[in-house]
N, C-alpha and C positions, 0 to 999 in steps of 0.2 A: 468164911466165902459160903454164901448159900449156893447149892447146886440146884439147877433147874434143868429138865431135859426138854427139847425141842425136837419133836419126831415131824419129819417133813418128807414130802415126795412132790414129784414134778408132772406137770401136764401141759399140752399144747407144743407150741413151737420151742425146739431146743436147739443150740449150737451157736455158732457164730454168726455175726450179723453182715457178713461180706455179700451174702446174697439175700435178694428181696424177699418179702413175704409171698407165700403161696396163694392167698386169698385175701380180699379186703377184710382188715380188722383181725388178721391173725394175731394171737398174744402169746405169751409165755407165762406160766403161773407155777409157783411153788407154794403150798399149803401144808398146815398141819396142826399140831395140838402142843400146848404147853402142859407138861407133866411135872407136878411137885411131888415132894417125898410122901405126902400123906395121902396121895391116891394112886401112887405107883404100884403098890400089890394088888389092888383093886381092878386097875387096868389089865396087868399080865394075867390074873385070873380070869377076867372077861374074854381076853383075846384066847386063851386057851379053850375055854369055852366054845368059842366061834370056831377055833380049827377043828375041835370034835365033831361040832353039831353040822358043820358044812363040809366035813370030809377033806380037809386039806391033806393032801398025800405027799407034798414035797418032804424031802428026806430032812430038811433043817427046821421044818415046821412053818416056814414062811409062806403065805399066800396071798394072792390078790384077788380083787373081784373079777377082775377080765379073765381069771382061770376058770370061773364057774360059767359053765354053759346054760344051767338054771339057777334058780334060787338067788340070782342077784338082788331081785327087790327085797325079799326077806333077810338077806343078809345087810343090805344098806338100811333097812327099818330097824334092824335090831342095834346097829351102829348108832343111827341118829338118836334113838330111844336112850342108849347108855350114856351118850355124850351130853344129851340134854339133862336126864335125870342126875348126873355127877357133876353139871355145871362145869365140863372141862373148857378152859379157854381155847379157842382158836386163832390162829392168826395165818395171813396169806399175803404174798406181795405178786404184783402182776405188772407187765409192761406190753405194750404194743409193739411188735416186733419192727414194723416199717419205719417208725421215727427213728430208732436206733440203726438202722440200715442207711437211712438217708443223711444221719450225721456221719457215719464212717464215710461214705462216698463224698460228701463235703469235704472232710478232713483229707481224705485221699487227694481230692483236687488241688486243696492248698498247699499239700506238701508237695505234690508233682508242679505246680506253678513256682514254689520258692526253689527247687531244684533247677529248674531251667534259668530263673531270674539270676540266681547265683552262680550258675556255670557260665552265663554271659559276662560275668564279671571275673572269671577266672578262679572262681572258688566253688568246691566240690562239696556237697550235702550228702549225708546218708539219707535215704528214702525210706527206711524201714518204718511202717507205721503199725506194727503190730499192737504198740500199747493202745492205739485206737479202736483195733477190731474186738469188741466187746463181746462177751458170751452173754447172750439174752437169758440163760438160764440162771448165772451167775448175778445178774442184775437183780433179776426176780427173787433169787435166793437173799440177795443184800436187803431187800425191800421186807422179806418175811422176817428175817433175822433181827433187823432194825425194831420192828414192832414187838417181837416176842420179847426181845432183850429189854426194849425201852419199857414195856409194861412190867416187866419182872422188877427193874431196878425202882420203878415207881412204887411197886406195891411193897418192896421189902426194905427200900432206901439203904441197902448195904451192898455191898461187892457180891456179884453173882457171877458163877462159873456157869456158861451156858453150854450144857452137852447136847450137841446136835446129832440126832440119830436118823440116818438115811440108808438108803439101799439103791443098788444099780448105778454108780457113777464111776466113771474111769479115774484114772491118775491125775489127768488133766484138770478134769472137772473139779476133783477134790482140791488141788491147788488153786484154783479160782474161788471157791468155796472158802478157803483158809485165808486167801487173800480179802475177801470180802469182810469176814470177821476182823480181820487187822484193822482194814479200813474203817470200820465202825468205831473200835477201841482207841485208837491212836489219833491224836491230834496231829502228829506229823505223818498221817498214812498217805499222804499223796506222794507217790513215788517220782523220784527225780527225772524230770524230762531230760534224756540223754541224747546225744547226737555226737556228730564229728564233721570237721570239714577239713579240707585240704587245698593247697595252692598248686595249681596246674603248672606253674612255672618253677617252684622250688621243690615241689613234691613232699612239702611238709604237712605233716597230718596233727592237726590238733583236736582234742576231746573237749567238750564241754557239758555243762548240767545245769538246770534250773530248778529249785526246791522251795519249798516253802516250810517255814517254821511258826507256829502259832503258839503264843504263851497266854495263860490266862488264870486268874485265881478263882474262878467260879467253881464251888463245892460240886456242881452237878458234873463237870468235865473231869473233876477227881475221881468221883465215883465211878464215871465211864472208863477212865484208863485204868482204874485198881480191878475192875472186872474183865473177864476173858471168856473166849469160847473154845470148843474143841469138837472135833467131827469124828463119828465112827460109823462105818459101814455096817449096818447091823444085818443079822440073818435070824432074827425072830418073828413070831407071827405078830407081834405089836405092832409091826408095819401095816397091817391091814387097816388101823384106823387111819393114819395118815393117806393112806393110798385111797380110801372111800371119800375121805374129805377133798383130796384133790381131785378126784375124779367128778365127784358130784358139783363139786364149785365150778369146774371147768364147764361142764354142761350148763349149769347156770348162767356163767357169764357169757358163755356163746349167744344165749338168747338176749342178754341185755345188752351186747354190743350191736346185735341186729337191731333191736327196738329203739334203741338210745340214739342211731346213728354215730356210733364210734365214741360214746361217752367216757368220762374218767373211770378207769377199771377199779381204783382204789378208793371211789367214793361211798356214801351212805348209800346212794341210790343204786349201786351197783350190785349190792347185797340184797336189795329189797324184794321180799319173797323167797329168799333162801331159808330153808328150813331152819338152819343153825345159825342164822344172822345175828341173833342175841349174843351170841358168844363170841364173837370175833372182835379182837382187840383192835384199837386205834384204826378205826376204818375210814376216817375223813380223807379228802382229797390230799395226797402226799405229793412229795417231790418229783417222783417218777411222772406221775400225770402232769405237773406243771412244767416239767423240763422237757417230756418228751411226749405232748399230746398227738392225736392221729392227724395225720396232714389230710384232712378234708377239702377237697376242691371247691 
């Protein structure tokens, strides 16, 4: 199995989608770089140089561009030049927040209506819809991981262990990221939809569940299921690279959203003009854009 490291960071609106967007076109972004064995040492040495050059004072050596009151532009330029000169592959996943929120509200109302309808028939239903309350950050991460892993599988045509390196995520987000990785690699990744109903007259309670099992002989899916991913919360200064990629791409996409009238965030047009656009993997319009376009009135 080939080891490939995916360094990532987040920007934009994070958290669960039970609340609406804060402003029109608000989005969530997870972005970073794909590190292979042959360039890992060079990356570590470069990041050690940055830490010394720009005076990172953190006890564990980790620092972020927002930690610097000045010299942000020189630091960004150094990183851009390095990523370009070494041709480091980049990946990102982005999604508008409001479509996910509206989908949640729609499902919440469907569930509420079902509870009322079944109650009128003397049947009680659980109305817990936590399975539909998506985490926007995890959805963007899934998009990022799919692109990074997908390109790695295409390049090597062998099983890949994707070692995700990130920082500053809590235990719940860690679980969401892990579930996203399992969802990508497993053909049976859709968790069973579980619920319960009870009879008001007899008081009997019955549990039920619905699941999907897909079988295929396609060798591409065999390669997919033989690969896997792991997550590590890192404390090294290498995180400055993914930090700057996410930070700069976030600023670029903010302008794109405004100028395009809420165009698809994962499209080729979305990264047009971004300094590192040529290194971004699998950029075409992806499923997130097709499933959750921004709801323009």
